[in-house]
C-alpha positions as CSV (number, residue, x, y, z in Angstrom):
1,V,63.0,17.4,-86.4
2,L,64.6,20.4,-84.6
3,V,63.6,24.0,-83.8
4,N,65.3,26.7,-81.8
5,P,63.7,28.7,-78.9
6,A,63.3,31.9,-81.1
7,F,61.1,29.9,-83.6
8,A,58.8,28.7,-80.8
9,Q,58.7,32.2,-79.1
10,I,57.8,34.1,-82.3
11,L,55.1,31.7,-83.4
12,G,53.7,31.1,-79.9
13,Y,54.7,27.4,-79.4
14,R,56.6,25.5,-76.8
15,A,59.5,23.4,-78.1
16,G,57.9,20.2,-76.7
17,E,54.7,20.7,-78.8
18,L,56.6,20.6,-82.2
19,G,58.5,17.2,-82.0
20,G,57.3,14.8,-84.8
21,A,54.7,17.3,-86.2
22,E,54.2,18.2,-89.8
23,L,55.7,21.7,-90.3
24,H,53.7,22.9,-93.3
25,P,50.2,22.6,-91.7
26,L,51.5,24.3,-88.6
27,I,53.0,27.5,-90.0
28,L,52.0,27.7,-93.8
29,P,48.4,26.5,-94.0
30,K,47.2,29.5,-96.1
31,R,48.5,32.4,-98.1
32,P,48.6,36.1,-97.0
33,D,45.1,36.7,-98.5
34,G,43.6,33.7,-96.6
35,T,43.4,31.2,-99.5
36,P,44.8,27.6,-98.9
37,F,48.5,27.2,-99.6
38,P,49.2,23.6,-100.9
39,Y,52.4,22.0,-99.7
40,D,53.6,21.1,-103.2
41,E,53.8,24.8,-104.1
42,S,55.8,25.8,-101.0
43,P,59.5,26.7,-101.2
44,L,60.3,24.0,-98.6
45,A,58.8,21.3,-100.7
46,D,60.8,22.4,-103.8
47,T,64.0,22.4,-101.8
48,L,63.4,18.9,-100.6
49,R,62.7,17.7,-104.1
50,S,65.3,19.5,-106.2
51,G,67.9,20.7,-103.6
52,R,67.5,24.3,-104.8
53,K,67.8,27.2,-102.3
54,H,65.0,29.8,-102.0
55,R,64.7,33.3,-100.6
56,V,61.2,34.7,-100.3
57,R,60.5,38.3,-99.1
58,G,57.1,39.2,-97.8
59,Q,56.1,35.7,-96.8
60,V,53.5,35.3,-94.1
61,L,53.6,32.6,-91.4
62,W,50.7,31.8,-89.0
63,S,51.2,31.6,-85.3
64,K,49.5,29.2,-82.9
65,N,46.6,31.6,-82.1
66,G,46.1,32.4,-85.8
67,E,48.0,35.7,-86.0
68,R,49.7,36.7,-89.2
69,V,53.5,37.0,-88.8
70,P,55.3,38.7,-91.8
71,V,58.7,37.2,-92.4
72,D,61.6,37.0,-94.9
73,L,61.9,33.3,-95.5
74,T,65.0,31.2,-96.7
75,T,65.2,27.5,-97.4
76,A,68.4,25.6,-98.0
77,P,69.1,21.9,-98.6
78,V,71.0,19.5,-96.2
79,R,73.2,17.0,-97.9
80,D,75.2,13.9,-96.8
81,G,77.8,13.7,-99.5
82,D,75.9,13.7,-102.7
83,Q,72.6,12.5,-101.1
84,L,69.9,15.0,-100.2
85,V,68.7,14.2,-96.7
86,G,66.7,17.2,-95.6
87,A,66.2,21.0,-95.5
88,V,66.7,23.9,-93.2
89,M,64.3,26.8,-93.1
90,T,65.2,30.2,-91.5
91,F,63.1,33.4,-91.3
92,T,63.4,37.0,-90.0
93,D,60.4,38.6,-88.2
94,R,59.4,41.8,-90.1
95,R,56.9,43.1,-87.6
96,P,59.3,45.7,-86.0
97,Y,60.0,47.1,-89.5
98,E,56.3,47.3,-90.4
99,Q,55.6,49.1,-87.2
100,L,58.2,51.7,-88.1
101,V,56.7,52.0,-91.6
102,E,53.3,52.5,-90.1
103,K,54.6,55.2,-87.7
104,H,56.4,57.1,-90.4
105,T,53.4,56.8,-92.7
106,T,51.2,58.5,-90.0
107,E,53.8,61.3,-89.6
108,L,54.0,61.8,-93.3
109,A,50.2,62.1,-93.5
110,A,50.2,64.7,-90.8
111,Q,53.0,66.7,-92.6
112,A,51.0,66.5,-95.8
113,E,47.9,67.9,-94.1
114,R,50.0,70.7,-92.6
115,Y,51.5,71.5,-95.9
116,A,48.1,71.5,-97.6
117,A,46.8,74.0,-94.9
118,L,49.8,76.3,-95.5
119,A,49.4,76.1,-99.2
120,A,45.8,77.1,-98.9
121,R,46.7,80.0,-96.6
122,H,49.4,81.2,-99.1
123,A,46.8,81.0,-101.9
124,R,44.4,83.2,-99.9
125,L,47.1,85.8,-99.1
126,T,48.2,85.9,-102.8
127,A,44.6,86.4,-103.9
128,V,44.2,89.2,-101.4
129,L,47.4,90.9,-102.6
130,T,46.5,90.4,-106.3
131,D,42.8,91.4,-106.1
132,S,43.1,94.2,-103.5
133,P,40.3,96.8,-103.6
134,R,43.0,99.5,-103.2
135,G,44.4,98.8,-106.6
136,P,46.7,96.4,-108.3
137,L,50.1,95.5,-107.0
138,E,51.8,97.0,-110.0
139,E,50.9,100.5,-108.9
140,P,52.0,101.0,-105.3
141,A,52.5,104.4,-103.6
142,P,55.8,106.0,-104.5
143,V,58.6,105.5,-102.1
144,V,60.4,108.6,-100.8
145,V,64.2,108.2,-100.2
146,T,66.7,110.5,-98.5
147,R,70.2,109.9,-99.7
148,H,73.3,110.5,-97.6
149,P,76.7,109.0,-97.5
150,T,77.1,105.6,-95.8
151,T,79.2,102.4,-96.2
152,L,78.2,99.5,-98.4
153,G,79.0,97.0,-95.6
154,T,76.7,98.8,-93.1
155,V,73.7,98.7,-95.5
156,V,74.2,94.9,-96.2
157,T,74.6,94.1,-92.5
158,A,71.4,96.0,-91.6
159,G,69.5,94.1,-94.4
160,I,70.6,90.8,-92.9
161,D,69.4,91.8,-89.5
162,K,66.0,92.8,-90.8
163,A,65.8,89.6,-92.8
164,A,66.0,87.6,-89.6
165,A,62.6,89.1,-88.5
166,L,61.0,88.0,-91.9
167,T,62.4,84.4,-91.9
168,G,61.5,83.7,-88.3
169,P,62.9,80.5,-86.8
170,H,64.1,79.3,-90.3
171,R,67.8,79.0,-90.0
172,T,69.7,80.7,-92.8
173,Q,73.5,81.0,-93.2
174,F,75.1,83.8,-95.1
175,A,78.3,84.2,-97.2
176,V,78.8,88.0,-97.5
177,H,81.3,90.0,-99.5
178,A,80.7,93.8,-99.1
179,P,83.8,96.1,-99.2
180,P,83.7,99.2,-97.0
181,V,83.0,101.5,-100.0
182,V,81.3,104.9,-99.3
183,V,78.0,105.1,-101.3
184,T,75.1,107.6,-101.3
185,L,71.9,105.8,-100.5
186,D,69.0,105.8,-98.1
187,P,70.2,103.2,-95.5
188,A,66.8,102.5,-94.0
189,Q,65.0,102.0,-97.2
190,T,67.8,100.1,-99.0
191,S,68.3,97.7,-96.1
192,T,64.5,97.0,-96.1
193,A,64.6,96.1,-99.8
194,L,67.6,93.8,-99.2
195,A,65.9,92.1,-96.3
196,H,62.9,91.1,-98.5
197,L,65.2,89.8,-101.2
198,I,67.2,87.8,-98.7
199,A,64.0,86.3,-97.2
200,D,62.9,85.4,-100.7
201,A,66.2,83.8,-101.6
202,S,66.3,81.8,-98.4
203,G,63.0,80.1,-99.3
204,V,60.6,81.9,-96.9
205,A,57.5,83.5,-98.4
206,S,55.6,86.6,-97.1
207,S,53.1,84.3,-95.4
208,G,55.8,82.5,-93.4
209,E,55.8,79.3,-95.5
210,V,59.2,77.7,-96.0
211,R,59.7,76.3,-99.4
212,P,61.0,72.7,-99.4
213,A,64.3,71.9,-101.0
214,G,64.1,71.0,-104.7
215,P,65.5,67.8,-106.3
216,A,68.7,69.6,-107.3
217,T,69.2,71.2,-103.9
218,P,70.6,69.4,-100.8
219,R,68.3,69.5,-97.8
220,A,71.0,71.0,-95.6
221,D,71.9,73.8,-98.0
222,T,70.5,77.0,-96.5
223,T,73.3,79.4,-97.5
224,V,72.5,82.8,-99.1
225,V,75.4,84.4,-100.9
226,I,75.4,88.2,-101.0
227,T,78.0,90.0,-103.1
228,A,78.1,93.8,-103.3
229,A,80.6,96.0,-105.3
230,V,80.8,99.3,-107.1
231,R,81.7,98.9,-110.8
232,G,82.3,102.2,-112.5
233,D,79.3,104.4,-112.0
234,E,77.0,101.6,-110.9
235,L,76.3,99.8,-107.6
236,R,75.6,96.1,-108.0
237,I,74.3,93.7,-105.3
238,E,73.7,90.0,-106.0
239,I,71.6,87.8,-103.7
240,C,71.8,84.1,-104.6
241,G,69.7,81.6,-102.6
242,P,69.3,77.8,-102.9
243,R,65.4,77.8,-102.7
244,A,64.0,81.2,-103.7
245,V,60.2,81.4,-103.8
246,H,59.8,84.4,-106.1
247,D,57.2,85.8,-103.8
248,P,55.3,88.8,-105.3
249,A,55.1,90.6,-101.9
250,H,58.8,90.5,-101.4
251,L,59.6,91.6,-104.9
252,L,57.0,94.4,-104.7
253,V,58.7,96.1,-101.7
254,A,62.2,95.6,-103.2
255,R,61.3,97.0,-106.6
256,G,59.6,100.1,-105.1
257,V,62.7,101.1,-103.0
258,I,65.2,100.3,-105.9
259,A,63.1,102.3,-108.4
260,A,63.1,105.3,-106.0
261,H,66.9,105.2,-106.1
262,G,66.8,105.2,-109.9
263,G,67.9,101.5,-110.2
264,A,66.5,98.2,-111.4
265,L,65.9,94.7,-110.1
266,T,66.6,91.7,-112.2
267,T,65.7,88.1,-111.2
268,R,67.0,85.1,-113.1
269,E,66.8,81.4,-112.4
270,Q,70.0,79.5,-111.5
271,P,71.3,77.2,-114.2
272,R,71.2,74.1,-112.0
273,G,67.7,74.9,-110.7
274,G,66.5,75.1,-107.1
275,G,66.7,78.9,-106.6
276,F,66.9,82.4,-108.1
277,T,69.5,85.1,-108.2
278,H,68.3,88.7,-107.5
279,L,70.5,91.4,-109.1
280,V,70.2,95.0,-107.8
281,R,71.7,97.8,-110.0
282,I,71.6,101.3,-108.6
283,P,73.5,104.3,-110.2
284,H,76.4,105.3,-108.1
285,T,77.5,108.9,-107.6
286,P,80.6,109.2,-105.4
287,P,80.2,111.6,-102.5
288,P,81.8,115.0,-103.0
289,A,85.3,115.3,-101.6
290,P,85.8,117.7,-98.8
291,A,87.2,121.1,-99.8
292,P,90.9,121.6,-98.8
293,A,91.4,123.8,-95.8
294,V,92.7,127.2,-96.7
295,P,95.2,128.6,-94.2
296,T,94.2,131.9,-92.7
297,P,97.0,134.5,-93.4
298,L,98.5,135.9,-90.2
299,P,98.5,139.7,-89.8
300,L,101.9,141.4,-90.1
301,P,103.4,142.6,-87.9
302,L,102.4,139.8,-85.4
303,P,100.7,141.1,-82.3
304,Q,102.9,140.6,-79.2
305,P,101.4,138.7,-76.4
306,D,100.6,140.7,-73.3
307,R,102.8,139.2,-70.6
308,T,103.1,140.3,-67.0
309,L,106.7,141.1,-66.5
310,V,108.8,142.2,-63.7
311,A,111.1,145.2,-63.7
312,G,114.4,143.4,-64.1
313,S,113.2,141.0,-66.9
314,W,111.8,143.8,-68.9
315,I,115.0,145.8,-68.8
316,I,117.2,142.8,-69.7
317,G,114.8,141.8,-72.5
318,A,114.7,145.4,-73.9
319,A,118.5,145.6,-73.9
320,I,119.0,142.3,-75.6
321,S,116.3,143.1,-78.3
322,A,118.0,146.5,-78.9
323,H,121.4,144.8,-79.3
324,R,120.0,142.2,-81.8
325,A,118.2,144.9,-83.8
326,R,121.5,146.9,-84.1
327,T,123.4,143.9,-85.2
328,A,120.8,142.9,-87.8
329,T,120.7,146.4,-89.2
330,A,124.4,146.7,-89.5
331,S,124.7,143.3,-91.3
332,H,121.5,143.3,-93.4
333,P,119.9,146.7,-93.7
334,V,116.1,146.3,-94.4
335,P,113.3,148.7,-94.1
336,L,111.8,148.5,-90.6
337,A,108.0,148.1,-90.0
338,P,106.2,150.9,-88.3
339,A,106.5,150.7,-84.6
340,P,103.4,149.5,-82.8
341,A,101.3,151.8,-80.8
342,A,102.7,152.9,-77.4
343,R,101.4,150.7,-74.6
344,R,100.4,151.8,-71.2
345,P,103.4,153.2,-69.4
346,R,104.9,151.0,-66.7
347,P,106.6,152.4,-63.6
348,Y,109.8,150.4,-64.5
349,A,109.8,151.2,-68.3
350,V,112.0,154.3,-67.9
351,P,115.6,154.2,-66.9
352,L,116.0,154.7,-63.1
353,R,118.4,157.6,-63.3
354,H,116.8,159.7,-60.6
355,P,115.9,158.5,-57.2
356,R,112.3,158.2,-56.1
357,P,111.1,160.8,-53.5
358,A,111.9,159.6,-50.0
359,P,109.0,158.5,-47.9
360,A,107.8,160.7,-45.1
361,P,109.9,160.2,-42.0
362,S,108.3,158.1,-39.3
363,P,108.2,159.6,-35.8
364,R,110.0,156.5,-34.5
365,T,112.7,156.3,-37.2
366,A,115.1,158.9,-38.5
367,P,115.2,159.6,-42.2
368,Q,117.9,157.6,-44.1
369,P,120.1,159.6,-46.5
370,H,119.6,158.7,-50.1
371,R,122.6,157.8,-52.2
372,Q,122.9,159.5,-55.5
373,E,124.4,157.8,-58.6
374,P,126.4,159.9,-60.9
375,A,124.6,160.8,-64.1
376,E,125.4,158.8,-67.1
377,P,126.9,160.5,-70.1
378,A,124.7,161.1,-73.1
379,R,124.6,158.3,-75.6
380,Q,126.2,158.9,-78.9
381,A,124.4,158.5,-82.2
382,G,126.4,155.4,-83.1
383,G,125.1,153.5,-79.9
384,D,126.9,152.1,-76.9
385,T,129.3,149.2,-77.2
386,D,128.4,145.8,-75.8
387,D,130.6,146.4,-72.7
388,A,129.0,149.7,-72.0
389,A,125.5,148.2,-72.4
390,R,126.3,145.3,-70.0
391,R,127.7,147.8,-67.4
392,R,124.5,149.8,-67.7
393,I,122.4,146.8,-67.1
394,V,124.4,145.7,-64.1
395,R,124.1,149.2,-62.5
396,L,120.3,149.3,-63.1
397,L,119.9,145.8,-61.6
398,A,121.9,146.9,-58.5
399,E,119.6,150.0,-58.2
400,I,116.5,147.8,-58.4
401,R,117.8,145.6,-55.6
402,R,118.4,148.5,-53.4
403,Q,115.0,150.1,-54.0
404,S,111.7,148.4,-53.4
405,A,109.4,147.9,-56.2
């Protein structure tokens, strides 16, 4: 009786061609397998007879040119009060969905072929490592380690950097807890062992194959947890990954380095599945503490620094030192240390009691008479008083000003 433009477009008809025509022979003449489809068995006929509603998934309609059109079909009754007067049929074209399914099926088949090729390559590499003509994997050459103090955080960071070269473009996130504790290890060898364990815990085998996430592991979970600590006399490093592969090549390298340090490697499966936890245990010997610095005893009496003095400063310094020495001896008599060896005599180290010889008279200038100072009285055994010493110093300074150095 009535169709909409979408019906005509999907099945290849024009709206004018369908007026007054029987619907079933036009669009449902046969089943999806090509056998005839009787009208009495169609959902539309049952709706017109009983008034029941039908929903059919995977039904096939046939277009004007004989092409199959997969649809989801629905039939519903049309009533006028209590009287059944007709039916309405609607459908949804499933061809876009089937095209997407076909596309993804092709991609999945290509991924399956690639995975099969990688699995075959991994099997060949494992066979070469297991049946090597150089000997079994369980008897590798001994690893030589050189221990020296380093920090635990430095070794773990170097191991993560080396693991990036083993995992390649596979993106791995890290959750690290490594305190800055000083340990005695071989940093290069230990970081190499940690790099192989990290690569194994992140799901990357020695052949470069990336292990897919297990049923108990979220696809986006690529976090490797690294915990390092010193417990008593033992260094413990735990590496926990969501999709560990337990690759024999990775474990071989790690066990060799750890055994050379006198430690052990233990691998256990996580309780919830999907990965392994590698536990490294190495005996820890704290580095020796530096010996305390022993102060060097100073020689007594202390050597006096050789200073370049001028005449006046030496005389003032000598007079003040003599006065302090007399005052200290009078108040606290103590035995004096032996006097140091006599130094080189200086021209101003003696009291200037006598005048210097007058220079030869110049033919142009007449000789100047020299003024003589009265001789000082002899010092008494008890020593001069402070006033007498100051007067002596003043006279000596006046004499130095008058005479040239």
